[in-house]
C-alpha positions in Angstrom: -50.5 -104.7 -103.9 -49.0 -103.1 -107.0 -46.6 -100.2 -106.2 -45.8 -99.3 -109.8 -45.6 -95.6 -110.4 -48.3 -95.6 -113.0 -51.4 -97.5 -111.8 -54.9 -97.6 -113.2 -56.4 -96.9 -109.8 -54.9 -95.6 -106.6 -53.9 -98.1 -104.0 -56.4 -96.6 -101.5 -59.2 -98.3 -103.4 -58.0 -101.8 -102.7 -56.3 -101.3 -99.3 -58.2 -102.6 -96.3 -59.0 -100.0 -93.7 -58.9 -100.4 -89.9 -62.2 -101.0 -88.2 -63.8 -98.0 -86.6 -62.9 -97.3 -83.0 -65.4 -98.3 -80.4 -66.2 -96.3 -77.2 -65.4 -99.3 -75.0 -62.4 -98.7 -72.8 -59.4 -100.7 -73.8 -57.5 -102.8 -71.4 -54.3 -101.0 -72.5 -53.8 -97.7 -70.9 -52.0 -96.2 -73.9 -55.1 -96.4 -76.2 -57.3 -94.5 -73.7 -55.0 -91.5 -73.9 -56.4 -90.0 -77.1 -54.6 -87.0 -78.3 -57.1 -84.1 -78.5 -55.1 -82.1 -81.0 -54.3 -84.9 -83.5 -55.2 -84.2 -87.1 -57.9 -86.9 -87.3 -59.7 -85.5 -84.2 -59.6 -81.9 -85.6 -61.1 -83.0 -88.9 -63.9 -84.8 -87.0 -64.7 -81.7 -84.9 -64.9 -79.4 -88.0 -61.5 -77.7 -87.6 -59.6 -76.9 -90.7 -55.9 -76.4 -91.0 -54.6 -72.8 -91.6 -53.6 -72.0 -95.1 -49.9 -72.5 -96.0 -47.6 -69.6 -95.4 -47.2 -67.3 -98.4 -43.8 -66.2 -99.7 -43.0 -62.8 -98.1 -42.1 -61.2 -101.5 -44.9 -60.0 -103.7 -45.7 -62.3 -106.6 -45.3 -61.0 -110.1 -48.7 -62.1 -111.6 -50.9 -61.5 -108.6 -54.4 -60.3 -109.4 -57.1 -59.6 -106.7 -59.5 -62.5 -106.6 -62.1 -61.3 -104.1 -65.2 -59.8 -105.6 -65.1 -56.0 -105.2 -61.4 -56.0 -104.3 -59.6 -52.9 -105.4 -56.6 -53.4 -107.7 -53.3 -52.4 -106.4 -51.9 -51.4 -109.7 -53.0 -48.9 -112.3 -54.2 -49.1 -115.8 -52.0 -47.9 -118.6 -53.2 -46.2 -121.8 -54.2 -49.5 -123.4 -56.2 -50.6 -120.4 -53.6 -53.2 -119.5 -53.2 -53.9 -115.7 -49.7 -52.8 -114.4 -48.6 -53.7 -110.9 -46.2 -51.6 -109.0 -44.2 -54.8 -108.3 -43.5 -55.4 -112.0 -40.1 -54.7 -113.5 -38.9 -54.2 -117.1 -36.0 -56.7 -116.7 -38.1 -59.6 -115.4 -36.0 -59.8 -112.2 -37.7 -59.7 -108.8 -38.2 -56.2 -107.5 -36.1 -56.6 -104.3 -33.1 -58.1 -106.3 -33.3 -55.3 -108.9 -33.3 -52.6 -106.2 -30.2 -54.3 -104.5 -28.6 -54.4 -107.9 -28.6 -50.6 -108.0 -26.2 -50.6 -105.1 -24.2 -53.7 -105.7 -23.5 -53.6 -109.5 -20.5 -51.4 -109.5 -22.1 -48.1 -108.6 -22.5 -45.5 -110.1 -22.1 -47.2 -113.5 -24.4 -50.1 -112.7 -27.1 -47.7 -111.4 -26.9 -45.6 -114.6 -27.3 -48.8 -116.7 -30.2 -49.8 -114.5 -31.8 -46.3 -115.1 -31.5 -46.9 -118.8 -33.0 -50.4 -118.8 -35.7 -50.1 -116.1 -38.8 -48.2 -117.1 -41.7 -49.7 -115.1 -40.7 -49.7 -111.4 -40.4 -46.3 -109.6 -39.0 -48.1 -106.6 -36.1 -49.5 -108.6 -35.6 -46.2 -110.4 -35.5 -44.3 -107.1 -32.8 -46.6 -105.7 -30.9 -46.3 -109.0 -31.0 -42.5 -108.9 -30.0 -42.4 -105.3 -27.1 -44.8 -105.9 -25.9 -43.0 -109.0 -25.9 -39.6 -107.2 -24.4 -40.8 -103.9 -21.6 -42.9 -105.4 -20.7 -40.3 -108.0 -19.9 -37.9 -105.1 -18.1 -40.8 -103.3 -16.1 -41.4 -106.5 -15.1 -37.7 -106.6 -14.0 -37.9 -102.9 -11.9 -41.0 -103.9 -10.2 -38.9 -106.6 -9.6 -36.0 -104.2 -8.0 -38.2 -101.5 -6.1 -40.4 -103.9 -2.8 -39.0 -102.7 -3.2 -40.7 -99.3 -3.1 -44.5 -99.3 -4.5 -44.7 -95.8 -7.5 -42.3 -96.5 -8.2 -44.1 -99.8 -8.5 -47.4 -97.9 -10.7 -45.9 -95.2 -13.0 -44.4 -97.8 -13.0 -47.6 -99.8 -14.1 -49.7 -96.7 -16.7 -47.1 -95.8 -17.9 -47.2 -99.4 -18.3 -51.0 -99.2 -20.1 -50.8 -95.9 -22.5 -48.2 -97.3 -23.2 -50.3 -100.4 -24.0 -53.3 -98.3 -26.2 -51.4 -95.9 -28.2 -49.6 -98.6 -28.6 -52.8 -100.6 -30.0 -54.5 -97.4 -32.4 -51.6 -96.8 -33.6 -51.7 -100.4 -34.2 -55.5 -100.1 -36.1 -55.2 -96.8 -38.2 -52.2 -98.0 -39.3 -53.9 -101.2 -42.3 -55.6 -99.5 -43.9 -52.3 -98.6 -42.3 -50.1 -101.3 -40.9 -47.8 -98.6 -38.0 -45.7 -99.7 -35.0 -45.1 -97.5 -33.7 -41.6 -98.3 -30.0 -40.9 -97.8 -30.1 -37.4 -96.2 -29.2 -35.2 -99.2 -29.2 -37.6 -102.2 -32.5 -39.3 -101.4 -34.4 -36.0 -101.5 -32.8 -35.1 -104.9 -33.6 -38.6 -106.2 -37.2 -38.3 -105.1 -37.5 -34.9 -106.9 -35.9 -36.2 -110.1 -38.3 -39.2 -110.0 -41.3 -37.1 -109.4 -40.4 -34.9 -112.4 -40.1 -37.9 -114.8 
């Protein structure tokens, strides 16, 4: 046999196959114990394997392929299909929503508001982050006289950033918005008015 990487014909064409099994009982006990769930028996009975698992995140260029399936996006003025999972920056939706909280808020969130124009999900998290962490920044300035309170507020700030980034990452699959009690409602109103 030739095992070269580039062959004119696949090796299966010249390989001898095993003879078919007969229904005669074998003298060996091990060959009588046929596995009922082996792949070869399932294919003979008409079973097919399930499709491979899909990535849990929405794919960027997904289009409905079933006849009569409704599109999940909307058509722009030019008739071009726009998905609610597309972003202006070309980064995955969940990563970009996390970036609103992790990229030095509120400055990173404001930059994200300037650059992101397609995704309302990302813009909501950028608005919420910029509003929330502007108030947190003012609280930092007010309590800057106390070293202990400054560190407590800083640690609470880091915890809030991590928790909100995790919520934005998890909710990106379903486009659910987690509203921080006061700032989330203001961000939703601002986003609805845009």
